[in-house]
TIVEXPA-99344 format. One line per field, with one value per atom (N, C-alpha, C): residue number from 1; atom name; x, y, z. Coordinates in steps of 0.2 Angstrom, whole numbers, plus 5000, padded with zeros to 4 digits. Layout:
REM residues N
num NUM/...;
atomo CA/...;
x X/...;
y Y/...;
z Z/...;
This chain:
REM residues 213
num 1/1/1/2/2/2/3/3/3/4/4/4/5/5/5/6/6/6/7/7/7/8/8/8/9/9/9/10/10/10/11/11/11/12/12/12/13/13/13/14/14/14/15/15/15/16/16/16/17/17/17/18/18/18/19/19/19/20/20/20/21/21/21/22/22/22/23/23/23/24/24/24/25/25/25/26/26/26/27/27/27/28/28/28/29/29/29/30/30/30/31/31/31/32/32/32/33/33/33/34/34/34/35/35/35/36/36/36/37/37/37/38/38/38/39/39/39/40/40/40/41/41/41/42/42/42/43/43/43/44/44/44/45/45/45/46/46/46/47/47/47/48/48/48/49/49/49/50/50/50/51/51/51/52/52/52/53/53/53/54/54/54/55/55/55/56/56/56/57/57/57/58/58/58/59/59/59/60/60/60/61/61/61/62/62/62/63/63/63/64/64/64/65/65/65/66/66/66/67/67/67/68/68/68/69/69/69/70/70/70/71/71/71/72/72/72/73/73/73/74/74/74/75/75/75/76/76/76/77/77/77/78/78/78/79/79/79/80/80/80/81/81/81/82/82/82/83/83/83/84/84/84/85/85/85/86/86/86/87/87/87/88/88/88/89/89/89/90/90/90/91/91/91/92/92/92/93/93/93/94/94/94/95/95/95/96/96/96/97/97/97/98/98/98/99/99/99/100/100/100/101/101/101/102/102/102/103/103/103/104/104/104/105/105/105/106/106/106/107/107/107/108/108/108/109/109/109/110/110/110/111/111/111/112/112/112/113/113/113/114/114/114/115/115/115/116/116/116/117/117/117/118/118/118/119/119/119/120/120/120/121/121/121/122/122/122/123/123/123/124/124/124/125/125/125/126/126/126/127/127/127/128/128/128/129/129/129/130/130/130/131/131/131/132/132/132/133/133/133/134/134/134/135/135/135/136/136/136/137/137/137/138/138/138/139/139/139/140/140/140/141/141/141/142/142/142/143/143/143/144/144/144/145/145/145/146/146/146/147/147/147/148/148/148/149/149/149/150/150/150/151/151/151/152/152/152/153/153/153/154/154/154/155/155/155/156/156/156/157/157/157/158/158/158/159/159/159/160/160/160/161/161/161/162/162/162/163/163/163/164/164/164/165/165/165/166/166/166/167/167/167/168/168/168/169/169/169/170/170/170/171/171/171/172/172/172/173/173/173/174/174/174/175/175/175/176/176/176/177/177/177/178/178/178/179/179/179/180/180/180/181/181/181/182/182/182/183/183/183/184/184/184/185/185/185/186/186/186/187/187/187/188/188/188/189/189/189/190/190/190/191/191/191/192/192/192/193/193/193/194/194/194/195/195/195/196/196/196/197/197/197/198/198/198/199/199/199/200/200/200/201/201/201/202/202/202/203/203/203/204/204/204/205/205/205/206/206/206/207/207/207/208/208/208/209/209/209/210/210/210/211/211/211/212/212/212/213/213/213;
atomo N/CA/C/N/CA/C/N/CA/C/N/CA/C/N/CA/C/N/CA/C/N/CA/C/N/CA/C/N/CA/C/N/CA/C/N/CA/C/N/CA/C/N/CA/C/N/CA/C/N/CA/C/N/CA/C/N/CA/C/N/CA/C/N/CA/C/N/CA/C/N/CA/C/N/CA/C/N/CA/C/N/CA/C/N/CA/C/N/CA/C/N/CA/C/N/CA/C/N/CA/C/N/CA/C/N/CA/C/N/CA/C/N/CA/C/N/CA/C/N/CA/C/N/CA/C/N/CA/C/N/CA/C/N/CA/C/N/CA/C/N/CA/C/N/CA/C/N/CA/C/N/CA/C/N/CA/C/N/CA/C/N/CA/C/N/CA/C/N/CA/C/N/CA/C/N/CA/C/N/CA/C/N/CA/C/N/CA/C/N/CA/C/N/CA/C/N/CA/C/N/CA/C/N/CA/C/N/CA/C/N/CA/C/N/CA/C/N/CA/C/N/CA/C/N/CA/C/N/CA/C/N/CA/C/N/CA/C/N/CA/C/N/CA/C/N/CA/C/N/CA/C/N/CA/C/N/CA/C/N/CA/C/N/CA/C/N/CA/C/N/CA/C/N/CA/C/N/CA/C/N/CA/C/N/CA/C/N/CA/C/N/CA/C/N/CA/C/N/CA/C/N/CA/C/N/CA/C/N/CA/C/N/CA/C/N/CA/C/N/CA/C/N/CA/C/N/CA/C/N/CA/C/N/CA/C/N/CA/C/N/CA/C/N/CA/C/N/CA/C/N/CA/C/N/CA/C/N/CA/C/N/CA/C/N/CA/C/N/CA/C/N/CA/C/N/CA/C/N/CA/C/N/CA/C/N/CA/C/N/CA/C/N/CA/C/N/CA/C/N/CA/C/N/CA/C/N/CA/C/N/CA/C/N/CA/C/N/CA/C/N/CA/C/N/CA/C/N/CA/C/N/CA/C/N/CA/C/N/CA/C/N/CA/C/N/CA/C/N/CA/C/N/CA/C/N/CA/C/N/CA/C/N/CA/C/N/CA/C/N/CA/C/N/CA/C/N/CA/C/N/CA/C/N/CA/C/N/CA/C/N/CA/C/N/CA/C/N/CA/C/N/CA/C/N/CA/C/N/CA/C/N/CA/C/N/CA/C/N/CA/C/N/CA/C/N/CA/C/N/CA/C/N/CA/C/N/CA/C/N/CA/C/N/CA/C/N/CA/C/N/CA/C/N/CA/C/N/CA/C/N/CA/C/N/CA/C/N/CA/C/N/CA/C/N/CA/C/N/CA/C/N/CA/C/N/CA/C/N/CA/C/N/CA/C/N/CA/C/N/CA/C/N/CA/C/N/CA/C/N/CA/C/N/CA/C/N/CA/C/N/CA/C/N/CA/C/N/CA/C/N/CA/C/N/CA/C/N/CA/C/N/CA/C/N/CA/C/N/CA/C/N/CA/C/N/CA/C/N/CA/C/N/CA/C/N/CA/C/N/CA/C/N/CA/C/N/CA/C/N/CA/C/N/CA/C/N/CA/C/N/CA/C/N/CA/C/N/CA/C/N/CA/C/N/CA/C/N/CA/C/N/CA/C/N/CA/C/N/CA/C/N/CA/C/N/CA/C/N/CA/C/N/CA/C/N/CA/C/N/CA/C/N/CA/C;
x 5159/5151/5149/5145/5142/5134/5135/5131/5123/5120/5111/5109/5106/5106/5096/5096/5090/5088/5080/5080/5073/5073/5068/5064/5058/5055/5049/5045/5038/5040/5033/5031/5035/5035/5039/5035/5038/5036/5032/5034/5032/5036/5041/5046/5053/5054/5059/5066/5069/5076/5077/5071/5071/5072/5068/5067/5074/5076/5084/5087/5087/5093/5090/5085/5083/5086/5085/5086/5093/5095/5105/5106/5104/5107/5106/5098/5095/5100/5102/5107/5113/5116/5123/5124/5118/5117/5117/5115/5115/5122/5126/5132/5133/5129/5129/5132/5137/5141/5135/5134/5129/5133/5131/5133/5126/5124/5118/5120/5115/5117/5108/5107/5102/5103/5098/5097/5092/5095/5098/5106/5109/5117/5122/5126/5131/5138/5136/5142/5138/5142/5141/5134/5131/5124/5119/5121/5115/5116/5122/5122/5120/5120/5115/5108/5106/5099/5097/5098/5097/5097/5101/5100/5097/5094/5085/5080/5080/5074/5075/5078/5079/5076/5078/5076/5082/5088/5093/5097/5094/5094/5087/5086/5078/5081/5085/5085/5086/5082/5081/5082/5073/5074/5071/5075/5073/5064/5061/5057/5055/5050/5050/5053/5054/5059/5066/5068/5073/5077/5072/5075/5076/5070/5071/5078/5081/5087/5093/5093/5096/5099/5090/5091/5094/5093/5095/5103/5106/5113/5114/5112/5115/5115/5111/5110/5115/5117/5121/5129/5131/5136/5137/5130/5128/5132/5127/5129/5137/5139/5145/5151/5152/5154/5156/5148/5147/5144/5138/5134/5137/5139/5142/5147/5154/5158/5157/5151/5149/5146/5144/5141/5146/5149/5156/5159/5159/5164/5159/5153/5150/5145/5145/5138/5132/5128/5120/5120/5119/5117/5112/5109/5104/5103/5097/5096/5090/5091/5085/5082/5077/5075/5079/5077/5082/5077/5076/5073/5064/5061/5055/5052/5057/5056/5055/5061/5060/5054/5053/5048/5041/5039/5033/5035/5038/5037/5038/5043/5042/5037/5035/5029/5021/5021/5018/5018/5022/5022/5024/5024/5023/5016/5018/5011/5005/4999/4992/4988/4985/4983/4988/4993/4997/4995/4997/4995/5002/5000/5006/5009/5005/5007/5014/5013/5019/5024/5022/5026/5032/5029/5031/5037/5033/5039/5044/5042/5048/5055/5051/5058/5059/5058/5059/5064/5063/5069/5075/5073/5079/5084/5081/5087/5087/5084/5085/5091/5097/5105/5107/5102/5103/5104/5108/5108/5102/5098/5090/5093/5087/5088/5086/5087/5085/5078/5078/5071/5070/5064/5061/5055/5058/5050/5049/5042/5038/5034/5036/5033/5028/5022/5014/5010/5008/5005/5002/4997/4992/4994/4995/4998/4997/4989/4987/4992/4993/4996/5004/5006/5011/5014/5010/5012/5011/5006/5006/5013/5014/5023/5028/5028/5033/5030/5025/5025/5029/5026/5029/5038/5039/5046/5052/5046/5050/5055/5057/5061/5057/5060/5057/5056/5048/5047/5050/5051/5056/5051/5054/5050/5043/5043/5039/5034/5033/5031/5022/5020/5014/5008/5005/4997/4995/4993/4989/4997/5000/5007/5008/5008/5010/5003/4999/4992/4993/4997/4998/5003/5009/5013/5013/5008/5006/5002/5000/4995/5000/5006/5010/5014/5016/5018/5013/5008/5003/5004/5004/5006/5014/5018/5023/5025/5021/5021/5020/5016/5015/5020/5024/5028/5036/5036/5044/5042/5039/5035/5040/5047/5052/5056/5054/5057/5053/5057/5054/5051/5046/5042/5036/5038/5034/5032/5024/5020/5021/5023/5023/5018/5015/5009/5012/5013/5017/5014/5005/5004/5003/5006/5008/5013/5014/5018/5026/5030/5037/5041/5038/5040/5038/5031/5028/5029/5032/5035/5040/5046/5052/5053/5047/5046/5047/5039/5039/5045/5049/5055/5060/5062/5067/5064/5060/5058/5060/5060/5059/5064/5068/5077/5080/5078/5080/5078/5071/5072/5075/5077/5080/5087/5091/5099/5099/5094/5092/5093/5090/5089/5097/5100/5105/5111/5111/5118/5119;
y 5065/5066/5060/5056/5051/5053/5047/5050/5048/5049/5046/5042/5037/5031/5032/5032/5032/5025/5022/5016/5019/5015/5016/5010/5009/5001/5002/4997/4995/4990/4988/4984/4982/4977/4977/4983/4987/4990/4998/4999/5006/5010/5010/5015/5016/5011/5012/5015/5011/5012/5019/5021/5027/5034/5032/5036/5036/5032/5032/5036/5036/5038/5045/5047/5054/5057/5052/5058/5057/5053/5053/5061/5061/5067/5073/5074/5080/5082/5075/5077/5079/5075/5077/5084/5086/5094/5099/5096/5102/5099/5096/5095/5089/5086/5080/5075/5071/5064/5060/5056/5050/5044/5039/5032/5027/5026/5021/5014/5011/5003/4999/4992/4992/4983/4981/4972/4969/4963/4959/4962/4962/4965/4962/4967/4961/4958/4957/4953/4945/4942/4933/4928/4932/4930/4932/4939/4943/4941/4937/4935/4929/4925/4920/4920/4925/4926/4927/4933/4935/4929/4924/4919/4913/4913/4910/4915/4922/4927/4926/4923/4925/4917/4917/4907/4903/4905/4902/4897/4896/4891/4887/4880/4877/4872/4870/4864/4868/4866/4867/4876/4876/4884/4886/4891/4892/4893/4889/4891/4900/4901/4907/4908/4902/4905/4905/4898/4900/4905/4909/4914/4921/4922/4925/4927/4921/4918/4921/4920/4922/4928/4932/4939/4943/4940/4943/4943/4937/4935/4942/4941/4944/4954/4955/4961/4963/4958/4960/4960/4955/4956/4964/4966/4973/4977/4978/4984/4984/4977/4976/4980/4979/4979/4985/4988/4992/4999/4997/5003/5006/5004/5007/5010/5008/5011/5018/5017/5023/5029/5026/5030/5033/5030/5032/5037/5036/5042/5051/5048/5055/5056/5050/5050/5050/5052/5050/5042/5038/5030/5029/5027/5027/5020/5017/5010/5007/5003/5001/4995/4996/4989/4988/4985/4985/4979/4979/4973/4974/4982/4982/4977/4973/4970/4963/4963/4956/4955/4959/4958/4957/4963/4959/4953/4953/4949/4941/4939/4932/4932/4936/4936/4934/4938/4935/4929/4926/4919/4913/4916/4910/4906/4901/4895/4898/4893/4895/4898/4902/4901/4904/4904/4907/4914/4915/4924/4928/4932/4934/4940/4944/4949/4945/4937/4937/4932/4931/4930/4938/4942/4948/4951/4948/4952/4946/4939/4934/4937/4942/4943/4948/4953/4958/4955/4952/4950/4947/4944/4941/4948/4953/4959/4963/4960/4966/4970/4966/4969/4972/4976/4976/4984/4988/4996/4999/5003/5006/5010/5010/5016/5023/5028/5036/5037/5035/5038/5031/5028/5023/5028/5028/5028/5024/5022/5016/5019/5016/5020/5015/5016/5013/5013/5008/5008/5001/5002/4996/4991/4986/4980/4978/4981/4979/4985/4990/4997/4993/4992/4990/4984/4978/4974/4977/4980/4986/4988/4992/4995/4989/4986/4980/4977/4976/4973/4978/4984/4991/4989/4990/4989/4983/4976/4972/4969/4962/4957/4953/4946/4942/4944/4940/4941/4936/4938/4935/4933/4929/4924/4926/4933/4936/4940/4939/4946/4942/4937/4937/4941/4943/4948/4946/4940/4940/4940/4937/4938/4946/4950/4957/4959/4956/4961/4960/4953/4951/4954/4955/4960/4968/4970/4978/4978/4974/4973/4972/4969/4968/4974/4977/4984/4990/4989/4993/4992/4986/4984/4987/4989/4989/4994/5000/5003/5000/4995/4992/4988/4985/4979/4983/4989/4993/5000/5001/5008/5013/5011/5016/5017/5016/5017/5023/5027/5034/5031/5029/5026/5033/5033/5039/5034/5036/5033/5036/5035/5038/5036/5040/5039/5037/5031/5030/5030/5031/5033/5039/5044/5052/5050/5055/5056/5057/5053/5053/5060/5066/5072/5074/5073/5073/5067/5062/5057/5059/5061/5062/5069/5073/5080/5078/5075/5071/5068/5064/5061/5063/5070/5075/5079/5081/5085/5082/5075/5072/5070/5069/5070/5077/5080/5088/5087/5088/5088/5084/5077/5073/5077/5077/5079/5087/5091/5099/5096/5094/5090/5088/5084/5081/5086/5093/5097/5098;
z 5049/5049/5047/5048/5046/5042/5036/5029/5033/5026/5028/5024/5026/5022/5019/5013/5012/5006/5008/5004/5000/4996/4989/4990/4991/4991/4987/4986/4984/4978/4975/4971/4964/4960/4956/4949/4947/4940/4945/4950/4955/4952/4948/4944/4950/4954/4958/4957/4950/4949/4946/4943/4938/4943/4949/4953/4958/4959/4961/4958/4952/4946/4947/4948/4947/4954/4959/4965/4965/4965/4966/4961/4955/4951/4953/4958/4961/4967/4970/4977/4974/4969/4968/4966/4960/4959/4965/4971/4977/4982/4979/4982/4987/4986/4991/4987/4991/4990/4988/4985/4983/4981/4985/4984/4981/4974/4972/4973/4976/4978/4976/4978/4978/4980/4982/4984/4979/4978/4979/4978/4981/4980/4976/4974/4970/4972/4980/4984/4982/4982/4981/4983/4988/4992/4986/4985/4981/4972/4971/4965/4966/4970/4970/4970/4973/4974/4968/4965/4957/4952/4953/4948/4949/4956/4956/4956/4954/4954/4945/4942/4934/4933/4937/4935/4932/4932/4930/4933/4940/4943/4946/4943/4945/4949/4952/4956/4963/4967/4974/4976/4972/4973/4980/4983/4990/4993/4997/5000/5004/5004/5009/5014/5019/5024/5021/5018/5014/5010/5008/5004/5008/5015/5018/5023/5024/5026/5023/5015/5010/5009/5008/5009/5014/5021/5027/5027/5025/5024/5020/5016/5007/5011/5015/5017/5023/5028/5033/5027/5023/5021/5015/5014/5009/5014/5020/5025/5027/5029/5031/5027/5021/5014/5010/5011/5006/5009/5011/5014/5021/5026/5031/5029/5024/5024/5019/5015/5012/5017/5021/5026/5032/5033/5037/5033/5027/5024/5022/5026/5025/5016/5015/5009/5009/5004/5008/5003/5004/5002/5000/4993/4991/4989/4992/4991/4987/4983/4978/4981/4986/4990/4996/5002/5007/5010/5019/5021/5020/5018/5019/5011/5008/5003/5006/5009/5010/5016/5020/5025/5020/5014/5012/5007/5003/4997/5003/5007/5008/5013/5016/5021/5015/5009/5004/5002/4999/4997/5004/5010/5015/5016/5020/5018/5019/5015/5014/5023/5024/5031/5036/5036/5040/5043/5046/5051/5046/5043/5038/5044/5049/5052/5059/5057/5061/5059/5049/5046/5044/5045/5043/5050/5055/5060/5063/5060/5062/5057/5051/5044/5049/5051/5054/5058/5064/5068/5065/5060/5056/5053/5052/5051/5056/5061/5068/5067/5066/5066/5060/5055/5050/5052/5049/5051/5047/5051/5049/5046/5041/5036/5039/5037/5040/5036/5031/5028/5022/5024/5018/5015/5007/5003/5000/5002/4998/4993/4986/4979/4980/4981/4982/4974/4971/4965/4964/4961/4961/4956/4958/4954/4947/4946/4939/4935/4938/4932/4934/4937/4938/4934/4932/4928/4921/4918/4913/4911/4916/4917/4914/4918/4918/4910/4908/4901/4896/4897/4893/4893/4898/4900/4896/4895/4893/4898/4893/4898/4901/4903/4906/4913/4913/4921/4925/4931/4937/4942/4947/4952/4954/4957/4963/4958/4951/4948/4945/4947/4948/4947/4946/4947/4954/4957/4963/4967/4967/4972/4972/4969/4969/4972/4972/4977/4983/4986/4993/4995/4991/4994/4993/4990/4992/5000/5000/5006/5011/5011/5017/5017/5013/5012/5016/5014/5019/5028/5028/5036/5039/5034/5036/5044/5044/5051/5055/5055/5062/5065/5060/5059/5062/5058/5059/5061/5068/5069/5071/5072/5073/5067/5060/5055/5053/5048/5046/5038/5038/5031/5030/5021/5019/5012/5011/5006/5000/4995/4989/4983/4982/4976/4968/4967/4961/4956/4955/4951/4949/4950/4948/4943/4939/4935/4938/4933/4935/4939/4937/4938/4946/4947/4953/4958/4956/4960/4963/4960/4960/4965/4965/4966/4976/4975/4982/4987/4982/4984/4987/4984/4983/4989/4991/4997/5001/5004/5008/5010/5007/5006/5008/5006/5007/5016/5015/5023/5029/5027/5031/5031/5025/5024/5029/5028/5031/5038/5041/5050/5052/5048/5048/5047/5046/5046/5052;
């Protein structure tokens, strides 16, 4: 039996990592085999991207289009060597970020005056051969509240974590249904309590898994 692929995505500070962990634990408690992963991946291209995002590499920082290509290459390596094998083993794969992040983030940092929708479509096309998720849970949160959460969390800010950029990114996420009309996209209001967000995400995941049986 083929497993099911669930992606959790959204702006920085929306609570993705916490919710992925809680969702994985809840599904395992119900008897599902779950593999948790994320992007950038732990494979070589993903490791390179993480070094750029953390500011460890300062020479030749990729622009929006180069970064989109790097993410697409990382994604295909991730799919081939990690996601597909676990799906073929019948597991539920939970992924913290996938191509919705690429579409939203790289189009948001594209050239001034560019048609954002056209940029989003180009990035979607780059990822056209990536395995489509069975469910995408988009955690939506006001970027100012997300920034406050990141400050509370601590740690060094990464490359894309400025408030104005996060506002543009959120706007791009809102356009995803038009760019990926065949994906099962569910908006999750991440301004609510952790328990309320988890309850909605678990309900959506269980509905998917019940249908797939």
